N, C-alpha and C positions, 0 to 999 in steps of 0.2 A: 396224093398218095391214099392206096384204097383204106378201108374200115376194115375192123375186125382184124387187124393183125397180130400176131403171135410170135412171142419170145421166149427162148430157151436158153437158159442160163444155168452151166453145169460148174461147178467150182469142183473143181479135182480134189483139194485139202482145203479150202478156202474156209470153209463150215468148221474145220479145226484148227483154224489156224492160230489163233490165241491159245488155244489149248496145247498145242504143239510147242508156242514158245515158250510156254509156263512149264510143261511137264515132259516132253518129248524130246528135246534139242539133245540132252545129253544121253538119253537111253539109245536114240534111236541115228543119231548124229548128223543128220541132214532136215532140214528145215528150210522151211520155203511156200509159195504160192503159188497155185496154179489157175487162173479161170478160162474158160473156154466159152464163147457167146456165140448164138446164131440168133439173128434177127429175121422174121420171114412177114410179108403179106401176099396177097394171092397173086403178084406178079414175078417177086424176087426172092431172093434169100442170100444173106452174106455171114459168113463165120468171121470169129478174131480169138486169137488166143493169145495168151502172157502169162510166162512163168518164171519162176528164178529160186532156185534151191543152191542150198550151201550148206558145207559140214562147218558146226561150230566147235572149232579146235585150235590147239595150238602145238608147234612142232619145233624142237631146236636140235641140232646136230652139229658138233664137231670132231673131225675124222683128220688122222694123221696118218700116211703109209708111208714105206720106205723100205725098200728090198730087191733082189735079184730072184729072177724067174718068169713065169707067167701070171696073168691075171684077168679078171673079167669083173666088169661092175655094171650095174644097171639100177637106175632111179627113174620113179616114176612118182611125180608128186600131183596128186588131182585131188578132186573134193571140194576146190574153192571155186564152184561155180564156173566159171571160163578162164581162171588161172590155170597153169600149170608149168611143170619142167619137165622133160625127159631127155635122160644122159644114158647113152651106149658106150663103154670102153671097153676095147679088147686088147691085151698086150701079147706079145711072142716072147721068147725068152730076152730078159734084156734088165737092166736097173730103171727102178721108178721111184717117185719120191712124190707124193702128194700131198697136200695142206687144205684143207676144205670147212666153210662153216656154210650150215642149210639152215633157214628159218621161215618156217611159214603160218599163218594165222587166219582165222574168219570168226567174226562174230554179227550179230543182230542188234542195233542200235533201235532200231523201231521200223515198222509197215503200215501204212496207213491207205486205206483203200476207199475211195467214195464211189458210190454208185448211184446212179439215175435211172430209172426207166419211165418213161413216158406214160401216160395217163391210159392212151389207146395200142399202148406196147409195142410202137413199130420206131423205138428210138431206145438206145442204149447208150451211156455214157459213164465214162470211169476216169478218175484218176488216182494214180498208185505213187506216192511218195514213199521211197525205199532208202533205208539207210541200213544196207548189208555188207560193210566195209572187209575187204580181204587182202591181205599181203602177202610175196611171197620174195624172197632174199637167197640169192649164192652169191658166194664169194671162193675162189679155187685158185690154186697155185699147183700146176702139174707139170713135170719135168721126165723125160725117157731118153733112155738110149740103149739101142739093141735092134733085135731082128726084125721087129715092126709094131707100130702101135695103130689103132682105127679106134677114133673117139669122135662123136656126135653127139651134139646139144641141141634140143628145141625147145624154147622159151616162147610163152603164150600168155598173153592177156587180151582175153575178148577178141577182138578184130584184128589184132597186131600179133605176128607171128615173126618169130627171129630164131635163124639157125646157124650154127657153125659146125663144120665138117673137117677133119684132118685124116690123112694117113702118111706117117713117117716112119723114120729108122732113127732119126734123130729129130725131139722134139720138146718145146717148153710151151706153156700158155698162161698167162694171168687174166681172171675175168673174173667180173661183178655183175650181177643184175638185179635189177628191183624192181619188182612190180607191185602197183597199188589200185586197187578197186574202192572208190568212194562210196558213190550213193547214184540214185537214180530217180528222174521224173518223168513218169508215162502215161499221158492223156490221150485218148480215143473216144470216137462219137460214131457210133454204129447203126446204121440205117440201111433198110432191104437192098439200096441199089447201090452200097460202097461204104468205104470205112476212111475217116480224117484221123491220123495220129499223130502225137509227137511224141520221141524216146529222146531224151538229152541224159547222158549218162557221163558221170566224172571217173576218170581213170587215167595212170601213166604209166609209162615204163622207160628205163634206161637198162641199156649195156654196155660196157666198155671192156673192151678186151686186146691185148698184147700176145703176139703168138709169132713163131720162128718154127716151121716146118722144112723138111728137106724134100718130101714128095709131093703133096697136095695138100691145097688149103681151099677152103669155099665158107662163104657167106649169103644167107640169104634174108631177106626181108620182103613180108608180104601183108599188105593191111587194104581196105575197101580204094585207097587214092595213092598206093606206091606199089611196085613190083620192082625190088633189086636182086640180081643176082650175080655174083662175083666167083669165081675159079680160076684158080692160081698152080698151075703144073710147073713142080721144079723146085727150087728152094727160095724161100720167099720169108720176110720178115712183114708182119700187117699190126697195124695198131689202127685201133677204129673205136670211136663211142657214137653210138647211136640213141638217141632219145623220141619219144613219143607222148604227147600229152593231148586228152580230150579232155574239154571243159563246155560249160554252156551257163548261161544266166537267163534265163526265162524272164520275159514281161508279155503283157497282152498283146503288144504290138507287133511281136516277132511271128505270131501266127496270124497277123489281120484279123481276131475275133473266129478265126475260124472254129475254135473248139469253145463252145457254151460254157462248157463244164468249168473253166478256170477266169472268172469274169474280174478278179483281182491281178494286179502286177505280182509274180513270183519273184522273192529277192533272189534264187539260187541257192544252190546246197554247196557247202564246205565243211564237212563235219571230219575231223582228225582222227586218224588211226591209233596214235598214240603208241607206236610200237617202237620200242626200243632197239630195236635190230636193223631198223629202217635209219636211223643217225647211224648206226654200225656202218652200214651198207654206204650211204650219204658219204661217210667219213672215207671209207675204203676207196670209193669212185674217186675222190679228189688226191688221192694218195700216191707220191711219186714213185713209191715203191713197187707198184701194178708194171711197172714198164721194164720189158726183160732188159737186163744189162749187157 
């Protein structure tokens, strides 16, 4: 490796990160970190970046609707890093009844960043141990009879994305969704000719629904290792439960000693969100009343 290497490290907000945690989380609403690194020598140059921001807040909503006429509803819950819910519902003349519970929240327990720069400035190593938990819960019951309803819901938790889609004149649906993001461990070793990194994240999602539609029903699931798409044209009853769990427990042997910045075994991360709404949702997912009679 050539002598006289140069390392350029830019921390977008990392220098003010502790200050943000202490004084800016409530005022600004979004808190996190942003690291961008470039390592050079006379022959090569490599860049690496990592960022994670979230909004520190809690939101709860309980809604009940019943009536005759036209309606339109748009919901977009975001600001929880990569956890979100988007729903579009439009109805023509008809009778609509809907009951829903919605809860979302995010907090920051801890973020520890350990950085090492070699004496000749030709290697940058970092270990990020973060606990920035967030959750999103939605439980909904909908019934409609009339000239037409269009309903589309998109549920996202990092690399997992689920979607339901309906068009009907006679329609009913019971659904429950819970997404939780717990924590992460990120390690990277950057040299001029490449990057070795490990990214371990703990998060999970579960969606359960039962629906009846007389025109069209659709379901999609997209993730790095799965791609499911279902379309039903006509009168169909559908009952489905889909769950996804991403977890890790890191030890030194898992990476074959590739990352020297972690010489000791890492016991894994398992911090609880302690969210009361999660208990409510888990109870709802096991409640037989969700099934359409």
